N, CA, C and O atoms as a Maestro MAE file, in Angstrom:
{
 s_m_m2io_version
 :::
 2.0.0
}

f_m_ct {
 s_m_title
 :::
 protein
 m_atom[328] {
  # First column is atom index #
  i_m_mmod_type
  r_m_x_coord
  r_m_y_coord
  r_m_z_coord
  i_m_residue_number
  s_m_chain_name
  s_m_pdb_residue_name
  s_m_pdb_atom_name
  i_m_atomic_number
  :::
  1 25 92.095 165.674 103.861 1 A "MET " " N  " 7
  2 3 91.722 164.602 104.753 1 A "MET " " CA " 6
  3 2 91.196 163.444 103.909 1 A "MET " " C  " 6
  4 15 90.418 163.630 102.973 1 A "MET " " O  " 8
  5 25 91.638 162.269 104.262 2 A "ARG " " N  " 7
  6 3 91.101 161.066 103.635 2 A "ARG " " CA " 6
  7 2 90.718 160.112 104.757 2 A "ARG " " C  " 6
  8 15 90.940 160.405 105.932 2 A "ARG " " O  " 8
  9 25 90.149 158.985 104.396 3 A "TYR " " N  " 7
  10 3 89.748 157.990 105.391 3 A "TYR " " CA " 6
  11 2 90.305 156.635 104.988 3 A "TYR " " C  " 6
  12 15 90.279 156.269 103.813 3 A "TYR " " O  " 8
  13 25 90.807 155.894 105.965 4 A "THR " " N  " 7
  14 3 91.314 154.554 105.710 4 A "THR " " CA " 6
  15 2 90.131 153.641 105.380 4 A "THR " " C  " 6
  16 15 88.983 154.015 105.623 4 A "THR " " O  " 8
  17 25 90.390 152.452 104.831 5 A "PRO " " N  " 7
  18 3 89.285 151.520 104.570 5 A "PRO " " CA " 6
  19 2 88.452 151.213 105.822 5 A "PRO " " C  " 6
  20 15 87.279 150.859 105.711 5 A "PRO " " O  " 8
  21 25 89.051 151.345 107.001 6 A "ALA " " N  " 7
  22 3 88.329 151.125 108.258 6 A "ALA " " CA " 6
  23 2 87.560 152.373 108.709 6 A "ALA " " C  " 6
  24 15 86.906 152.351 109.752 6 A "ALA " " O  " 8
  25 25 87.636 153.464 107.926 7 A "GLY " " N  " 7
  26 3 86.906 154.686 108.253 7 A "GLY " " CA " 6
  27 2 87.637 155.631 109.186 7 A "GLY " " C  " 6
  28 15 87.030 156.570 109.703 7 A "GLY " " O  " 8
  29 25 88.922 155.410 109.417 8 A "ILE " " N  " 7
  30 3 89.709 156.264 110.311 8 A "ILE " " CA " 6
  31 2 90.220 157.479 109.529 8 A "ILE " " C  " 6
  32 15 90.800 157.313 108.456 8 A "ILE " " O  " 8
  33 25 90.016 158.701 110.047 9 A "PRO " " N  " 7
  34 3 90.546 159.895 109.374 9 A "PRO " " CA " 6
  35 2 92.076 159.834 109.291 9 A "PRO " " C  " 6
  36 15 92.748 159.448 110.248 9 A "PRO " " O  " 8
  37 25 92.606 160.218 108.137 10 A "ALA " " N  " 7
  38 3 94.059 160.244 107.926 10 A "ALA " " CA " 6
  39 2 94.412 161.548 107.215 10 A "ALA " " C  " 6
  40 15 93.766 161.933 106.240 10 A "ALA " " O  " 8
  41 25 95.432 162.209 107.712 11 A "LEU " " N  " 7
  42 3 95.847 163.491 107.144 11 A "LEU " " CA " 6
  43 2 97.325 163.420 106.781 11 A "LEU " " C  " 6
  44 15 98.170 163.136 107.630 11 A "LEU " " O  " 8
  45 25 97.628 163.681 105.512 12 A "GLN " " N  " 7
  46 3 99.014 163.779 105.055 12 A "GLN " " CA " 6
  47 2 99.345 165.258 104.946 12 A "GLN " " C  " 6
  48 15 98.553 166.040 104.422 12 A "GLN " " O  " 8
  49 25 100.514 165.639 105.441 13 A "LEU " " N  " 7
  50 3 100.909 167.040 105.372 13 A "LEU " " CA " 6
  51 2 102.418 167.168 105.247 13 A "LEU " " C  " 6
  52 15 103.155 166.190 105.372 13 A "LEU " " O  " 8
  53 25 102.857 168.378 104.999 14 A "VAL " " N  " 7
  54 3 104.280 168.689 104.905 14 A "VAL " " CA " 6
  55 2 104.588 169.732 105.969 14 A "VAL " " C  " 6
  56 15 103.926 170.766 106.050 14 A "VAL " " O  " 8
  57 25 105.598 169.450 106.782 15 A "LEU " " N  " 7
  58 3 106.020 170.379 107.827 15 A "LEU " " CA " 6
  59 2 107.303 171.065 107.379 15 A "LEU " " C  " 6
  60 15 108.176 170.435 106.783 15 A "LEU " " O  " 8
  61 25 107.414 172.343 107.665 16 A "GLU " " N  " 7
  62 3 108.622 173.107 107.345 16 A "GLU " " CA " 6
  63 2 109.204 173.668 108.632 16 A "GLU " " C  " 6
  64 15 108.484 174.183 109.487 16 A "GLU " " O  " 8
  65 25 110.523 173.559 108.751 17 A "HIS " " N  " 7
  66 3 111.233 174.103 109.904 17 A "HIS " " CA " 6
  67 2 112.284 175.072 109.399 17 A "HIS " " C  " 6
  68 15 112.936 174.826 108.384 17 A "HIS " " O  " 8
  69 25 112.445 176.194 110.127 18 A "GLN " " N  " 7
  70 3 113.459 177.181 109.781 18 A "GLN " " CA " 6
  71 2 113.948 177.822 111.071 18 A "GLN " " C  " 6
  72 15 113.145 178.290 111.878 18 A "GLN " " O  " 8
  73 25 115.273 177.846 111.270 19 A "SER " " N  " 7
  74 3 115.840 178.471 112.461 19 A "SER " " CA " 6
  75 2 117.300 178.841 112.204 19 A "SER " " C  " 6
  76 15 117.871 178.526 111.160 19 A "SER " " O  " 8
  77 25 117.880 179.517 113.187 20 A "GLU " " N  " 7
  78 3 119.303 179.846 113.174 20 A "GLU " " CA " 6
  79 2 119.924 179.306 114.450 20 A "GLU " " C  " 6
  80 15 119.289 179.289 115.504 20 A "GLU " " O  " 8
  81 25 121.167 178.866 114.346 21 A "LEU " " N  " 7
  82 3 121.882 178.441 115.539 21 A "LEU " " CA " 6
  83 2 123.339 178.844 115.428 21 A "LEU " " C  " 6
  84 15 123.871 179.050 114.337 21 A "LEU " " O  " 8
  85 25 123.964 178.950 116.579 22 A "GLN " " N  " 7
  86 3 125.377 179.320 116.632 22 A "GLN " " CA " 6
  87 2 126.218 178.049 116.773 22 A "GLN " " C  " 6
  88 15 125.923 177.191 117.605 22 A "GLN " " O  " 8
  89 25 127.257 177.938 115.959 23 A "ASP " " N  " 7
  90 3 128.234 176.865 116.135 23 A "ASP " " CA " 6
  91 2 129.625 177.478 116.021 23 A "ASP " " C  " 6
  92 15 129.750 178.698 115.911 23 A "ASP " " O  " 8
  93 25 130.656 176.668 116.044 24 A "VAL " " N  " 7
  94 3 132.027 177.191 116.043 24 A "VAL " " CA " 6
  95 2 132.364 177.998 114.794 24 A "VAL " " C  " 6
  96 15 133.270 178.832 114.822 24 A "VAL " " O  " 8
  97 25 131.655 177.763 113.711 25 A "GLN " " N  " 7
  98 3 131.914 178.491 112.470 25 A "GLN " " CA " 6
  99 2 131.045 179.734 112.324 25 A "GLN " " C  " 6
  100 15 131.130 180.422 111.307 25 A "GLN " " O  " 8
  101 25 130.210 180.036 113.318 26 A "GLY " " N  " 7
  102 3 129.349 181.215 113.259 26 A "GLY " " CA " 6
  103 2 127.886 180.820 113.230 26 A "GLY " " C  " 6
  104 15 127.495 179.755 113.708 26 A "GLY " " O  " 8
  105 25 127.089 181.707 112.656 27 A "THR " " N  " 7
  106 3 125.642 181.459 112.586 27 A "THR " " CA " 6
  107 2 125.336 180.525 111.429 27 A "THR " " C  " 6
  108 15 125.848 180.691 110.321 27 A "THR " " O  " 8
  109 25 124.500 179.551 111.703 28 A "ARG " " N  " 7
  110 3 124.112 178.578 110.683 28 A "ARG " " CA " 6
  111 2 122.595 178.637 110.490 28 A "ARG " " C  " 6
  112 15 121.834 178.626 111.458 28 A "ARG " " O  " 8
  113 25 122.173 178.700 109.239 29 A "GLN " " N  " 7
  114 3 120.758 178.663 108.892 29 A "GLN " " CA " 6
  115 2 120.329 177.196 108.783 29 A "GLN " " C  " 6
  116 15 120.979 176.403 108.102 29 A "GLN " " O  " 8
  117 25 119.246 176.848 109.450 30 A "VAL " " N  " 7
  118 3 118.726 175.480 109.384 30 A "VAL " " CA " 6
  119 2 117.349 175.543 108.733 30 A "VAL " " C  " 6
  120 15 116.465 176.250 109.217 30 A "VAL " " O  " 8
  121 25 117.164 174.809 107.643 31 A "LYS " " N  " 7
  122 3 115.878 174.724 106.960 31 A "LYS " " CA " 6
  123 2 115.616 173.263 106.639 31 A "LYS " " C  " 6
  124 15 116.513 172.541 106.202 31 A "LYS " " O  " 8
  125 25 114.370 172.831 106.860 32 A "MET " " N  " 7
  126 3 114.042 171.442 106.613 32 A "MET " " CA " 6
  127 2 112.569 171.317 106.246 32 A "MET " " C  " 6
  128 15 111.724 172.042 106.770 32 A "MET " " O  " 8
  129 25 112.276 170.405 105.352 33 A "VAL " " N  " 7
  130 3 110.905 170.063 104.984 33 A "VAL " " CA " 6
  131 2 110.768 168.561 105.164 33 A "VAL " " C  " 6
  132 15 111.627 167.804 104.712 33 A "VAL " " O  " 8
  133 25 109.691 168.117 105.822 34 A "ILE " " N  " 7
  134 3 109.486 166.693 106.059 34 A "ILE " " CA " 6
  135 2 108.010 166.355 105.881 34 A "ILE " " C  " 6
  136 15 107.132 167.137 106.247 34 A "ILE " " O  " 8
  137 25 107.750 165.180 105.313 35 A "LYS " " N  " 7
  138 3 106.379 164.686 105.194 35 A "LYS " " CA " 6
  139 2 105.930 164.194 106.565 35 A "LYS " " C  " 6
  140 15 106.734 163.717 107.366 35 A "LYS " " O  " 8
  141 25 104.622 164.320 106.820 36 A "ALA " " N  " 7
  142 3 104.073 163.887 108.105 36 A "ALA " " CA " 6
  143 2 102.686 163.282 107.898 36 A "ALA " " C  " 6
  144 15 102.017 163.545 106.899 36 A "ALA " " O  " 8
  145 25 102.270 162.463 108.871 37 A "MET " " N  " 7
  146 3 100.955 161.813 108.851 37 A "MET " " CA " 6
  147 2 100.337 161.900 110.237 37 A "MET " " C  " 6
  148 15 101.038 161.829 111.247 37 A "MET " " O  " 8
  149 25 99.009 162.055 110.277 38 A "ALA " " N  " 7
  150 3 98.265 161.998 111.534 38 A "ALA " " CA " 6
  151 2 97.002 161.186 111.282 38 A "ALA " " C  " 6
  152 15 96.463 161.201 110.176 38 A "ALA " " O  " 8
  153 25 96.527 160.475 112.307 39 A "PHE " " N  " 7
  154 3 95.349 159.620 112.179 39 A "PHE " " CA " 6
  155 2 94.346 159.912 113.281 39 A "PHE " " C  " 6
  156 15 94.698 160.439 114.337 39 A "PHE " " O  " 8
  157 25 93.095 159.565 113.026 40 A "GLY " " N  " 7
  158 3 92.041 159.631 114.025 40 A "GLY " " CA " 6
  159 2 91.670 161.051 114.418 40 A "GLY " " C  " 6
  160 15 91.718 161.976 113.608 40 A "GLY " " O  " 8
  161 25 91.294 161.200 115.695 41 A "ALA " " N  " 7
  162 3 90.880 162.497 116.218 41 A "ALA " " CA " 6
  163 2 92.001 163.523 116.094 41 A "ALA " " C  " 6
  164 15 91.738 164.711 115.903 41 A "ALA " " O  " 8
  165 25 93.239 163.075 116.202 42 A "LEU " " N  " 7
  166 3 94.387 163.972 116.051 42 A "LEU " " CA " 6
  167 2 94.407 164.573 114.642 42 A "LEU " " C  " 6
  168 15 94.674 165.765 114.488 42 A "LEU " " O  " 8
  169 25 94.130 163.769 113.616 43 A "ALA " " N  " 7
  170 3 94.091 164.256 112.237 43 A "ALA " " CA " 6
  171 2 92.975 165.286 112.067 43 A "ALA " " C  " 6
  172 15 93.170 166.308 111.409 43 A "ALA " " O  " 8
  173 25 91.822 165.025 112.651 44 A "GLU " " N  " 7
  174 3 90.709 165.970 112.558 44 A "GLU " " CA " 6
  175 2 91.042 167.285 113.241 44 A "GLU " " C  " 6
  176 15 90.739 168.356 112.715 44 A "GLU " " O  " 8
  177 25 91.664 167.208 114.411 45 A "ARG " " N  " 7
  178 3 92.054 168.423 115.145 45 A "ARG " " CA " 6
  179 2 93.101 169.221 114.367 45 A "ARG " " C  " 6
  180 15 93.034 170.448 114.296 45 A "ARG " " O  " 8
  181 25 94.064 168.511 113.790 46 A "LEU " " N  " 7
  182 3 95.134 169.162 113.040 46 A "LEU " " CA " 6
  183 2 94.601 169.796 111.752 46 A "LEU " " C  " 6
  184 15 95.076 170.858 111.349 46 A "LEU " " O  " 8
  185 25 93.644 169.173 111.118 47 A "ALA " " N  " 7
  186 3 93.079 169.687 109.859 47 A "ALA " " CA " 6
  187 2 92.389 171.028 110.055 47 A "ALA " " C  " 6
  188 15 92.259 171.798 109.104 47 A "ALA " " O  " 8
  189 25 91.948 171.316 111.265 48 A "SER " " N  " 7
  190 3 91.245 172.578 111.513 48 A "SER " " CA " 6
  191 2 92.185 173.740 111.842 48 A "SER " " C  " 6
  192 15 91.719 174.858 112.062 48 A "SER " " O  " 8
  193 25 93.497 173.498 111.879 49 A "GLN " " N  " 7
  194 3 94.463 174.552 112.196 49 A "GLN " " CA " 6
  195 2 94.812 175.353 110.940 49 A "GLN " " C  " 6
  196 15 94.743 174.834 109.826 49 A "GLN " " O  " 8
  197 25 95.178 176.588 111.127 50 A "ALA " " N  " 7
  198 3 95.523 177.476 110.010 50 A "ALA " " CA " 6
  199 2 96.830 177.041 109.360 50 A "ALA " " C  " 6
  200 15 97.808 176.738 110.045 50 A "ALA " " O  " 8
  201 25 96.834 177.015 108.035 51 A "VAL " " N  " 7
  202 3 98.056 176.720 107.287 51 A "VAL " " CA " 6
  203 2 99.077 177.804 107.596 51 A "VAL " " C  " 6
  204 15 98.750 178.991 107.587 51 A "VAL " " O  " 8
  205 25 100.309 177.403 107.869 52 A "GLY " " N  " 7
  206 3 101.367 178.361 108.166 52 A "GLY " " CA " 6
  207 2 101.500 178.698 109.638 52 A "GLY " " C  " 6
  208 15 102.419 179.422 110.022 52 A "GLY " " O  " 8
  209 25 100.596 178.186 110.478 53 A "SER " " N  " 7
  210 3 100.710 178.463 111.909 53 A "SER " " CA " 6
  211 2 101.842 177.629 112.510 53 A "SER " " C  " 6
  212 15 102.274 176.640 111.919 53 A "SER " " O  " 8
  213 25 102.317 178.035 113.683 54 A "MET " " N  " 7
  214 3 103.492 177.408 114.289 54 A "MET " " CA " 6
  215 2 103.074 176.444 115.396 54 A "MET " " C  " 6
  216 15 102.276 176.787 116.268 54 A "MET " " O  " 8
  217 25 103.629 175.227 115.345 55 A "TRP " " N  " 7
  218 3 103.278 174.162 116.280 55 A "TRP " " CA " 6
  219 2 104.505 173.357 116.667 55 A "TRP " " C  " 6
  220 15 105.493 173.320 115.933 55 A "TRP " " O  " 8
  221 25 104.435 172.720 117.812 56 A "ASN " " N  " 7
  222 3 105.432 171.728 118.224 56 A "ASN " " CA " 6
  223 2 104.808 170.358 118.011 56 A "ASN " " C  " 6
  224 15 103.692 170.103 118.461 56 A "ASN " " O  " 8
  225 25 105.527 169.479 117.326 57 A "PHE " " N  " 7
  226 3 105.026 168.146 117.025 57 A "PHE " " CA " 6
  227 2 105.831 167.099 117.761 57 A "PHE " " C  " 6
  228 15 107.041 167.240 117.943 57 A "PHE " " O  " 8
  229 25 105.150 166.049 118.182 58 A "GLN " " N  " 7
  230 3 105.801 164.905 118.809 58 A "GLN " " CA " 6
  231 2 105.342 163.665 118.074 58 A "GLN " " C  " 6
  232 15 104.180 163.557 117.680 58 A "GLN " " O  " 8
  233 25 106.258 162.730 117.892 59 A "GLY " " N  " 7
  234 3 105.934 161.497 117.198 59 A "GLY " " CA " 6
  235 2 107.188 160.699 116.950 59 A "GLY " " C  " 6
  236 15 108.163 160.809 117.692 59 A "GLY " " O  " 8
  237 25 107.164 159.900 115.910 60 A "TYR " " N  " 7
  238 3 108.319 159.073 115.568 60 A "TYR " " CA " 6
  239 2 108.521 159.073 114.056 60 A "TYR " " C  " 6
  240 15 107.593 159.338 113.293 60 A "TYR " " O  " 8
  241 25 109.731 158.777 113.644 61 A "LEU " " N  " 7
  242 3 110.069 158.733 112.221 61 A "LEU " " CA " 6
  243 2 109.935 157.309 111.710 61 A "LEU " " C  " 6
  244 15 110.296 156.350 112.391 61 A "LEU " " O  " 8
  245 25 109.405 157.189 110.489 62 A "SER " " N  " 7
  246 3 109.290 155.877 109.853 62 A "SER " " CA " 6
  247 2 109.556 156.035 108.359 62 A "SER " " C  " 6
  248 15 109.606 157.150 107.840 62 A "SER " " O  " 8
  249 25 109.725 154.915 107.684 63 A "ASN " " N  " 7
  250 3 109.870 154.941 106.230 63 A "ASN " " CA " 6
  251 2 108.504 155.200 105.608 63 A "ASN " " C  " 6
  252 15 107.474 154.800 106.150 63 A "ASN " " O  " 8
  253 25 108.510 155.872 104.468 64 A "SER " " N  " 7
  254 3 107.261 156.033 103.726 64 A "SER " " CA " 6
  255 2 106.854 154.672 103.175 64 A "SER " " C  " 6
  256 15 107.626 153.715 103.236 64 A "SER " " O  " 8
  257 25 105.658 154.590 102.647 65 A "ARG " " N  " 7
  258 3 105.191 153.309 102.083 65 A "ARG " " CA " 6
  259 2 106.125 152.817 100.989 65 A "ARG " " C  " 6
  260 15 106.359 151.615 100.862 65 A "ARG " " O  " 8
  261 25 106.659 153.742 100.197 66 A "ALA " " N  " 7
  262 3 107.576 153.365 99.120 66 A "ALA " " CA " 6
  263 2 108.972 153.059 99.663 66 A "ALA " " C  " 6
  264 15 109.802 152.485 98.959 66 A "ALA " " O  " 8
  265 25 109.228 153.443 100.916 67 A "GLY " " N  " 7
  266 3 110.517 153.169 101.531 67 A "GLY " " CA " 6
  267 2 111.650 154.059 101.075 67 A "GLY " " C  " 6
  268 15 112.813 153.774 101.364 67 A "GLY " " O  " 8
  269 25 111.335 155.135 100.367 68 A "LYS " " N  " 7
  270 3 112.388 155.991 99.822 68 A "LYS " " CA " 6
  271 2 112.519 157.322 100.544 68 A "LYS " " C  " 6
  272 15 113.396 158.119 100.210 68 A "LYS " " O  " 8
  273 25 111.668 157.577 101.523 69 A "SER " " N  " 7
  274 3 111.751 158.831 102.262 69 A "SER " " CA " 6
  275 2 111.299 158.603 103.706 69 A "SER " " C  " 6
  276 15 110.799 157.534 104.056 69 A "SER " " O  " 8
  277 25 111.485 159.625 104.528 70 A "ILE " " N  " 7
  278 3 111.128 159.561 105.942 70 A "ILE " " CA " 6
  279 2 109.815 160.304 106.153 70 A "ILE " " C  " 6
  280 15 109.568 161.339 105.534 70 A "ILE " " O  " 8
  281 25 108.974 159.765 107.035 71 A "VAL " " N  " 7
  282 3 107.699 160.387 107.376 71 A "VAL " " CA " 6
  283 2 107.625 160.507 108.891 71 A "VAL " " C  " 6
  284 15 107.919 159.549 109.606 71 A "VAL " " O  " 8
  285 25 107.231 161.683 109.386 72 A "LEU " " N  " 7
  286 3 106.982 161.862 110.808 72 A "LEU " " CA " 6
  287 2 105.563 161.403 111.100 72 A "LEU " " C  " 6
  288 15 104.608 161.972 110.569 72 A "LEU " " O  " 8
  289 25 105.410 160.385 111.933 73 A "GLN " " N  " 7
  290 3 104.097 159.905 112.364 73 A "GLN " " CA " 6
  291 2 103.733 160.727 113.607 73 A "GLN " " C  " 6
  292 15 104.269 160.490 114.690 73 A "GLN " " O  " 8
  293 25 102.835 161.676 113.449 74 A "ILE " " N  " 7
  294 3 102.495 162.613 114.525 74 A "ILE " " CA " 6
  295 2 101.642 161.901 115.575 74 A "ILE " " C  " 6
  296 15 100.634 161.273 115.253 74 A "ILE " " O  " 8
  297 25 102.064 162.013 116.832 75 A "GLN " " N  " 7
  298 3 101.309 161.433 117.933 75 A "GLN " " CA " 6
  299 2 100.680 162.504 118.822 75 A "GLN " " C  " 6
  300 15 99.745 162.227 119.573 75 A "GLN " " O  " 8
  301 25 101.200 163.727 118.731 76 A "ASN " " N  " 7
  302 3 100.662 164.839 119.514 76 A "ASN " " CA " 6
  303 2 101.199 166.141 118.941 76 A "ASN " " C  " 6
  304 15 102.238 166.159 118.280 76 A "ASN " " O  " 8
  305 25 100.493 167.217 119.197 77 A "PHE " " N  " 7
  306 3 101.009 168.537 118.821 77 A "PHE " " CA " 6
  307 2 100.444 169.573 119.769 77 A "PHE " " C  " 6
  308 15 99.373 169.394 120.348 77 A "PHE " " O  " 8
  309 25 101.186 170.666 119.920 78 A "SER " " N  " 7
  310 3 100.763 171.766 120.780 78 A "SER " " CA " 6
  311 2 101.214 173.065 120.144 78 A "SER " " C  " 6
  312 15 102.129 173.081 119.320 78 A "SER " " O  " 8
  313 25 100.574 174.140 120.525 79 A "GLN " " N  " 7
  314 3 100.889 175.441 119.936 79 A "GLN " " CA " 6
  315 2 102.270 175.890 120.361 79 A "GLN " " C  " 6
  316 15 102.651 175.772 121.526 79 A "GLN " " O  " 8
  317 25 103.024 176.414 119.383 80 A "ASP " " N  " 7
  318 3 104.366 176.949 119.626 80 A "ASP " " CA " 6
  319 2 104.201 178.345 120.202 80 A "ASP " " C  " 6
  320 15 103.674 179.232 119.531 80 A "ASP " " O  " 8
  321 25 104.639 178.549 121.419 81 A "LEU " " N  " 7
  322 3 104.461 179.841 122.087 81 A "LEU " " CA " 6
  323 2 105.600 180.816 121.842 81 A "LEU " " C  " 6
  324 15 105.566 181.930 122.364 81 A "LEU " " O  " 8
  325 25 106.605 180.436 121.066 82 A "LEU " " N  " 7
  326 3 107.732 181.332 120.799 82 A "LEU " " CA " 6
  327 2 107.450 182.271 119.671 82 A "LEU " " C  " 6
  328 15 108.299 183.091 119.322 82 A "LEU " " O  " 8
  :::
 }
 m_bond[327] {
  # First column is bond index #
  i_m_from
  i_m_to
  i_m_order
  :::
  1 1 2 1
  2 2 3 1
  3 3 4 2
  4 3 5 1
  5 5 6 1
  6 6 7 1
  7 7 8 2
  8 7 9 1
  9 9 10 1
  10 10 11 1
  11 11 12 2
  12 11 13 1
  13 13 14 1
  14 14 15 1
  15 15 16 2
  16 15 17 1
  17 17 18 1
  18 18 19 1
  19 19 20 2
  20 19 21 1
  21 21 22 1
  22 22 23 1
  23 23 24 2
  24 23 25 1
  25 25 26 1
  26 26 27 1
  27 27 28 2
  28 27 29 1
  29 29 30 1
  30 30 31 1
  31 31 32 2
  32 31 33 1
  33 33 34 1
  34 34 35 1
  35 35 36 2
  36 35 37 1
  37 37 38 1
  38 38 39 1
  39 39 40 2
  40 39 41 1
  41 41 42 1
  42 42 43 1
  43 43 44 2
  44 43 45 1
  45 45 46 1
  46 46 47 1
  47 47 48 2
  48 47 49 1
  49 49 50 1
  50 50 51 1
  51 51 52 2
  52 51 53 1
  53 53 54 1
  54 54 55 1
  55 55 56 2
  56 55 57 1
  57 57 58 1
  58 58 59 1
  59 59 60 2
  60 59 61 1
  61 61 62 1
  62 62 63 1
  63 63 64 2
  64 63 65 1
  65 65 66 1
  66 66 67 1
  67 67 68 2
  68 67 69 1
  69 69 70 1
  70 70 71 1
  71 71 72 2
  72 71 73 1
  73 73 74 1
  74 74 75 1
  75 75 76 2
  76 75 77 1
  77 77 78 1
  78 78 79 1
  79 79 80 2
  80 79 81 1
  81 81 82 1
  82 82 83 1
  83 83 84 2
  84 83 85 1
  85 85 86 1
  86 86 87 1
  87 87 88 2
  88 87 89 1
  89 89 90 1
  90 90 91 1
  91 91 92 2
  92 91 93 1
  93 93 94 1
  94 94 95 1
  95 95 96 2
  96 95 97 1
  97 97 98 1
  98 98 99 1
  99 99 100 2
  100 99 101 1
  101 101 102 1
  102 102 103 1
  103 103 104 2
  104 103 105 1
  105 105 106 1
  106 106 107 1
  107 107 108 2
  108 107 109 1
  109 109 110 1
  110 110 111 1
  111 111 112 2
  112 111 113 1
  113 113 114 1
  114 114 115 1
  115 115 116 2
  116 115 117 1
  117 117 118 1
  118 118 119 1
  119 119 120 2
  120 119 121 1
  121 121 122 1
  122 122 123 1
  123 123 124 2
  124 123 125 1
  125 125 126 1
  126 126 127 1
  127 127 128 2
  128 127 129 1
  129 129 130 1
  130 130 131 1
  131 131 132 2
  132 131 133 1
  133 133 134 1
  134 134 135 1
  135 135 136 2
  136 135 137 1
  137 137 138 1
  138 138 139 1
  139 139 140 2
  140 139 141 1
  141 141 142 1
  142 142 143 1
  143 143 144 2
  144 143 145 1
  145 145 146 1
  146 146 147 1
  147 147 148 2
  148 147 149 1
  149 149 150 1
  150 150 151 1
  151 151 152 2
  152 151 153 1
  153 153 154 1
  154 154 155 1
  155 155 156 2
  156 155 157 1
  157 157 158 1
  158 158 159 1
  159 159 160 2
  160 159 161 1
  161 161 162 1
  162 162 163 1
  163 163 164 2
  164 163 165 1
  165 165 166 1
  166 166 167 1
  167 167 168 2
  168 167 169 1
  169 169 170 1
  170 170 171 1
  171 171 172 2
  172 171 173 1
  173 173 174 1
  174 174 175 1
  175 175 176 2
  176 175 177 1
  177 177 178 1
  178 178 179 1
  179 179 180 2
  180 179 181 1
  181 181 182 1
  182 182 183 1
  183 183 184 2
  184 183 185 1
  185 185 186 1
  186 186 187 1
  187 187 188 2
  188 187 189 1
  189 189 190 1
  190 190 191 1
  191 191 192 2
  192 191 193 1
  193 193 194 1
  194 194 195 1
  195 195 196 2
  196 195 197 1
  197 197 198 1
  198 198 199 1
  199 199 200 2
  200 199 201 1
  201 201 202 1
  202 202 203 1
  203 203 204 2
  204 203 205 1
  205 205 206 1
  206 206 207 1
  207 207 208 2
  208 207 209 1
  209 209 210 1
  210 210 211 1
  211 211 212 2
  212 211 213 1
  213 213 214 1
  214 214 215 1
  215 215 216 2
  216 215 217 1
  217 217 218 1
  218 218 219 1
  219 219 220 2
  220 219 221 1
  221 221 222 1
  222 222 223 1
  223 223 224 2
  224 223 225 1
  225 225 226 1
  226 226 227 1
  227 227 228 2
  228 227 229 1
  229 229 230 1
  230 230 231 1
  231 231 232 2
  232 231 233 1
  233 233 234 1
  234 234 235 1
  235 235 236 2
  236 235 237 1
  237 237 238 1
  238 238 239 1
  239 239 240 2
  240 239 241 1
  241 241 242 1
  242 242 243 1
  243 243 244 2
  244 243 245 1
  245 245 246 1
  246 246 247 1
  247 247 248 2
  248 247 249 1
  249 249 250 1
  250 250 251 1
  251 251 252 2
  252 251 253 1
  253 253 254 1
  254 254 255 1
  255 255 256 2
  256 255 257 1
  257 257 258 1
  258 258 259 1
  259 259 260 2
  260 259 261 1
  261 261 262 1
  262 262 263 1
  263 263 264 2
  264 263 265 1
  265 265 266 1
  266 266 267 1
  267 267 268 2
  268 267 269 1
  269 269 270 1
  270 270 271 1
  271 271 272 2
  272 271 273 1
  273 273 274 1
  274 274 275 1
  275 275 276 2
  276 275 277 1
  277 277 278 1
  278 278 279 1
  279 279 280 2
  280 279 281 1
  281 281 282 1
  282 282 283 1
  283 283 284 2
  284 283 285 1
  285 285 286 1
  286 286 287 1
  287 287 288 2
  288 287 289 1
  289 289 290 1
  290 290 291 1
  291 291 292 2
  292 291 293 1
  293 293 294 1
  294 294 295 1
  295 295 296 2
  296 295 297 1
  297 297 298 1
  298 298 299 1
  299 299 300 2
  300 299 301 1
  301 301 302 1
  302 302 303 1
  303 303 304 2
  304 303 305 1
  305 305 306 1
  306 306 307 1
  307 307 308 2
  308 307 309 1
  309 309 310 1
  310 310 311 1
  311 311 312 2
  312 311 313 1
  313 313 314 1
  314 314 315 1
  315 315 316 2
  316 315 317 1
  317 317 318 1
  318 318 319 1
  319 319 320 2
  320 319 321 1
  321 321 322 1
  322 322 323 1
  323 323 324 2
  324 323 325 1
  325 325 326 1
  326 326 327 1
  327 327 328 2
  :::
 }
}
């Protein structure tokens, strides 16, 4: 956890996704890693969750500050019940 110059909590994290799906060629393994950011009370709430736990995230994609990668700007999250 860090704080912006205005004192707002900011959390940088990495999300990992892994699943299987069926397509015309058979079973396909899907794996993805993406950088993510959360701010304010949401960042504080997210920081208290166990590493490796499963969650559903909602937000939008944006360019990183360097403009060379994609970052998920988290706007909400809820526990994955699956």
